[in-house]
C-alpha positions in Angstrom: 82.8 110.8 162.1 82.5 109.8 165.8 81.5 112.4 168.3 84.7 113.8 170.1 84.2 115.1 173.6 86.9 117.8 174.3 87.2 119.4 177.6 89.2 122.6 178.6 89.5 123.5 182.2 90.9 127.0 182.8 91.8 129.4 185.8 92.9 133.0 185.0 93.8 131.8 181.5 93.3 135.0 179.6 96.9 135.1 178.1 96.5 132.0 176.0 92.8 130.8 176.3 91.5 132.5 173.1 94.2 130.9 170.9 93.4 127.6 172.5 89.6 127.9 171.6 90.3 129.1 168.2 92.6 126.0 167.5 89.5 123.8 168.5 86.6 125.6 166.9 88.6 126.4 163.8 89.1 122.7 163.2 85.4 122.6 161.5 85.2 119.1 163.0 81.6 118.1 162.3 80.7 116.2 165.5 82.6 118.0 168.2 81.2 118.3 171.9 83.4 121.4 173.4 83.0 121.9 177.0 84.8 124.6 179.1 85.0 124.5 182.8 86.1 127.9 184.5 87.7 127.6 187.9 86.6 130.8 189.3 88.7 133.2 187.2 89.2 136.8 188.1 90.9 138.1 185.1 89.3 138.4 181.5 88.8 134.7 181.0 85.1 134.7 181.3 84.8 137.5 178.9 86.8 135.3 176.3 84.5 132.2 177.0 81.4 134.4 176.4 82.7 135.5 173.3 82.6 132.1 171.7 79.8 130.6 174.0 77.5 130.1 170.9 79.8 127.8 169.4 80.4 125.6 172.6 78.3 122.7 173.7 78.4 124.4 177.1 80.4 126.2 179.8 80.3 126.6 183.7 82.0 127.6 186.7 83.4 125.5 189.5 85.3 127.7 192.0 88.4 126.4 193.6 88.1 122.7 192.7 91.4 122.1 191.0 92.1 121.3 187.5 91.3 117.4 187.6 88.0 118.0 189.6 87.0 120.5 186.9 87.9 118.0 184.1 85.9 115.4 185.9 82.9 117.7 185.9 83.2 118.3 182.4 83.5 114.8 181.2 80.5 114.1 183.4 78.3 116.3 181.2 79.9 115.0 177.9 78.3 112.2 175.6 81.1 111.5 173.0 82.4 108.2 172.1 85.9 109.7 171.8 87.3 111.8 174.8 90.2 114.1 175.5 91.1 117.4 177.0 93.1 120.4 176.0 94.7 122.7 178.7 94.0 126.4 178.5 97.2 127.3 176.9 97.9 124.4 174.5 97.0 124.0 170.7 95.6 121.7 168.2 97.4 121.1 165.0 95.5 121.9 161.8 92.9 119.0 161.3 94.2 117.3 164.5 90.7 116.3 165.3 90.2 114.8 161.9 93.2 112.5 162.5 91.6 111.5 165.9 88.2 110.9 164.5 89.1 109.1 161.3 91.6 106.7 163.0 89.0 105.7 165.7 86.4 105.4 162.9 88.5 103.0 160.6 90.3 100.9 163.4 87.5 99.9 166.0 90.0 97.6 167.9 91.9 100.6 168.9 91.1 101.9 172.4 93.5 105.0 172.8 96.1 106.8 170.8 98.7 109.6 171.0 100.3 111.4 168.2 103.7 112.7 167.6 104.8 114.7 170.5 105.2 118.5 169.6 105.8 121.8 171.3 104.8 125.1 170.7 106.6 128.4 171.6 105.1 130.8 174.1 103.9 132.7 171.0 102.3 129.7 169.5 104.8 128.7 167.0 105.3 124.9 166.4 109.0 124.5 167.3 109.4 120.8 168.3 108.4 117.7 166.6 109.5 114.4 168.1 109.9 111.1 166.5 107.1 108.5 166.8 107.2 107.2 170.3 106.4 103.4 171.2 104.7 102.6 174.5 104.4 99.6 176.6 102.8 99.0 179.9 105.7 97.3 181.5 108.3 99.8 180.3 106.1 102.5 181.6 106.1 100.7 185.0 109.6 100.1 185.1 110.2 103.9 184.9 110.5 104.5 181.1 108.0 105.9 178.6 106.3 107.9 181.4 105.7 111.0 179.5 103.0 110.5 177.2 101.9 113.7 175.8 98.4 114.5 177.1 97.5 116.9 174.5 97.9 114.3 171.8 96.1 111.5 173.5 92.4 110.5 173.0 90.6 107.3 174.0 87.2 105.6 173.8 84.5 106.1 176.4 84.3 102.3 177.0 88.0 102.5 178.3 87.5 105.4 180.4 84.6 103.5 182.0 86.7 100.4 182.6 89.5 102.3 184.1 87.2 104.0 186.7 85.6 106.9 184.9 87.4 109.6 186.6 90.7 111.5 187.0 92.3 111.4 190.4 92.2 114.7 192.1 95.2 113.7 194.3 97.7 115.4 192.1 98.4 119.0 191.0 99.9 118.3 187.7 100.3 114.5 187.4 96.7 113.3 187.0 97.2 112.4 183.4 100.1 110.1 184.4 98.0 108.4 187.1 95.1 107.9 184.4 97.6 106.2 181.9 98.6 103.9 184.5 95.0 102.7 184.8 94.5 102.6 181.0 97.4 100.3 180.3 95.6 97.6 182.6 93.0 97.4 179.8 94.4 98.3 176.4 97.7 99.0 174.4 98.5 102.6 173.6 99.0 103.0 169.8 101.2 105.8 168.3 99.9 107.6 165.2 102.5 109.1 163.0 100.6 112.3 162.7 100.2 115.6 164.4 97.3 116.1 166.7 98.2 118.7 169.3 101.0 120.2 171.2 102.3 121.6 174.6 102.9 125.4 174.9 106.1 125.9 176.4 105.7 128.8 179.0 106.9 129.6 182.5 103.5 129.3 183.9 102.8 125.8 183.0 102.1 123.5 186.0 104.6 120.8 185.2 107.4 123.2 184.3 107.2 125.2 187.5 108.6 122.2 189.3 110.0 119.8 186.7 112.1 117.6 189.2 109.3 117.2 191.4 106.9 116.3 188.6 109.2 113.7 187.3 109.6 112.1 190.8 106.0 112.1 191.4 105.3 110.5 188.0 107.6 107.7 188.9 106.0 107.2 192.1 102.9 106.7 190.4 104.2 104.1 188.0 105.8 102.4 191.2 102.5 102.2 192.9 100.8 100.9 189.7 103.3 97.9 189.7 101.1 96.3 192.4 98.3 95.9 189.7 100.4 93.6 187.5 98.6 90.3 187.4 101.4 88.0 186.7 103.7 87.6 189.8 106.9 87.0 188.0 106.6 90.3 186.0 105.6 92.1 189.2 108.7 90.8 191.0 111.1 91.7 187.9 109.5 95.2 187.8 110.1 95.9 191.5 113.8 94.5 191.2 114.4 96.8 188.3 112.9 99.8 190.0 114.9 98.9 193.2 118.2 99.0 191.3 117.1 102.3 189.7 116.8 103.9 193.2 120.0 102.3 194.7 122.2 103.8 191.8 120.4 107.2 191.5 122.8 108.9 194.1 126.1 107.5 192.6 126.7 109.5 189.4 128.9 107.0 187.7 126.7 104.2 188.3 123.7 106.1 187.5 125.1 107.2 184.0 125.9 103.6 183.2 122.5 102.1 184.4 120.6 104.8 182.3 122.8 103.9 179.2 122.7 100.3 179.7 119.0 99.6 180.9 116.8 102.7 181.2 117.5 103.8 177.5 117.2 100.5 176.2 113.5 100.4 177.2 112.9 103.2 174.7 114.7 101.7 171.8 114.8 97.8 172.1 112.1 96.2 170.1 109.6 93.7 172.0 106.5 91.9 171.5 105.0 94.4 174.1 105.1 97.2 171.6 101.8 97.7 169.5 102.1 98.7 165.9 102.3 102.2 164.9 99.3 103.6 163.1 100.2 105.4 159.7 98.4 106.8 156.7 99.1 105.1 153.3 97.4 107.7 151.1 94.0 106.1 151.2 93.5 105.0 154.7 95.0 104.4 158.2 96.8 101.1 158.7 99.1 99.4 161.2 102.9 99.4 160.5 104.1 96.4 162.4 108.0 96.8 161.9 
């Protein structure tokens, strides 16, 4: 199995952190590099970390830096070929890391993956399992397919380096979306028809505290990334599509029609820009191309 570098950044996370740690260490994955970065917690977070420190690769404190700066410091100390992070309230599914490791081991051409989007209740019950999503750079930049579930997403270190080797610290909760916009320049995102990890639904989550603002800022990130499109024709089409979306947004009837006719179709209409889904066929992982 390839080495997986997994980082958790935490600040005053005593309510959920132990469950997160146990979901990771309990996997029994044989080649795991697990790093925790504490942002100067003042509750019982450090005591929880120390309880498990013999099973961690390392942990350290970086006061007041913000979640993405903390993750950058954790990744800077990592060595694994496969990379990802899990926030301090979220959970891995049973054998989720074995899904990740085996996919990357068997399919060397795949650069980054994401599993079925799933959600856990505040008490840790798996309560939501979504359909297998399909992802495309151009659809992402047009304003659809923005919400790639970070908890289920892993990538090769080579892709991380080509995309700049760092998370932007400009954002409070949208840094993953900005990273995906850079990853898309270099590789397709493959969906895996399997459970890897999930997002815990609770009122203290950064994105949940201001969902409208979160959606708006993610869309702004996609809009900025349009400038990186190499083909002038596609760049012009994406700008035109986004301009129409902005114009109709304040008009309820037009907005509804536009979403039904255009935005929603970006999620469902097949196209050559969709990579094949990765699925298990009882012996190995393979591409499902239809």
